[in-house]
Structure formats: structure tokens, C-alpha cells
C-alpha positions as CSV (number, residue, x, y, z in Angstrom):
1,M,-84.9,34.1,-45.2
2,T,-85.0,30.5,-44.1
3,S,-84.8,29.6,-40.4
4,N,-81.4,27.9,-40.9
5,S,-79.9,31.1,-42.4
6,R,-80.7,33.2,-39.3
7,R,-77.9,33.7,-36.9
8,T,-77.5,35.0,-33.3
9,V,-74.6,37.0,-31.9
10,V,-72.9,35.2,-29.0
11,R,-70.2,36.2,-26.6
12,N,-68.0,34.2,-24.2
13,D,-66.6,35.0,-20.8
14,E,-63.5,36.6,-22.4
15,Q,-65.9,39.0,-24.2
16,Q,-65.0,37.6,-27.6
17,Y,-67.9,37.6,-30.1
18,S,-69.1,35.1,-32.8
19,I,-72.2,34.2,-34.6
20,W,-74.2,31.0,-34.2
21,P,-77.1,29.4,-36.0
22,L,-80.3,30.5,-34.3
23,G,-82.0,27.8,-32.4
24,R,-79.0,25.5,-32.0
25,D,-77.5,24.7,-28.6
26,L,-74.7,27.0,-27.7
27,P,-71.2,25.6,-26.9
28,P,-70.3,25.7,-23.2
29,G,-69.1,29.2,-22.1
30,W,-71.1,31.1,-24.8
31,A,-74.2,33.2,-24.3
32,E,-76.5,35.1,-26.7
33,V,-76.3,38.9,-26.5
34,G,-79.8,39.5,-27.8
35,I,-79.0,40.3,-31.5
36,S,-80.2,38.0,-34.2
37,G,-80.8,38.2,-38.0
38,S,-78.9,37.5,-41.1
39,E,-75.3,36.6,-41.0
40,E,-74.5,40.0,-42.5
41,D,-76.5,41.9,-39.8
42,C,-74.8,39.9,-37.1
43,L,-71.4,40.5,-38.4
44,E,-72.1,44.3,-38.8
45,Y,-73.1,44.4,-35.1
46,I,-70.0,42.6,-34.1
47,E,-67.8,45.0,-36.1
48,R,-69.4,48.0,-34.4
49,T,-69.4,46.5,-30.9
50,W,-66.2,44.4,-30.6
51,T,-63.6,47.2,-30.9
52,D,-60.9,45.7,-28.6
53,L,-60.1,42.2,-29.8
54,R,-57.9,41.4,-26.8
55,P,-59.4,38.8,-24.4
56,L,-60.9,40.3,-21.2
57,S,-58.3,38.5,-19.1
58,L,-55.4,40.2,-21.0
59,R,-57.1,43.6,-20.8
60,R,-57.4,43.2,-17.0
61,T,-53.8,42.1,-16.7
62,L,-52.5,45.0,-18.6
63,T,-54.7,47.5,-16.7
64,A,-53.4,46.1,-13.4
65,A,-49.8,46.4,-14.6
66,D,-50.4,50.0,-15.6
67,E,-51.8,50.8,-12.1
68,Q,-48.7,49.5,-10.4
């Protein structure tokens, strides 16, 4: 595996996931979650982990509305 084929899993403040080339500067608002490897490995992790695709702000809004 070449270094430019390695990826890292990243997540933004809305708890949305993506993959990013390992070693490249991340876009603003994104942070590594500590998982890296092949694109396939990273995508498998995201599929297992990101089970609610709604942004965090929407989930919070809906939870607050349900509590009223």
C-alpha cells in the first residue's frame, strides 16, 4: 500500500463522517477520529459507526421538540 492510498476517518461538528488522504491538512471543522488504513477499511468503519445520518443539530432539535 502506498502512502497516498492510505486514508483516515474524519468527523465534523455535526458528527458527519468522511475519509481523507492520510497526512493532508484537514478542511476547517473536521477532525480525525483515530482510524486509518485503506479506503475500504475506513468506509467499513464509517458504515458500522455512522448509523444515524441526520446532522447532530437536527437530532438535537427533534429531541427537544419531543420533550415539549
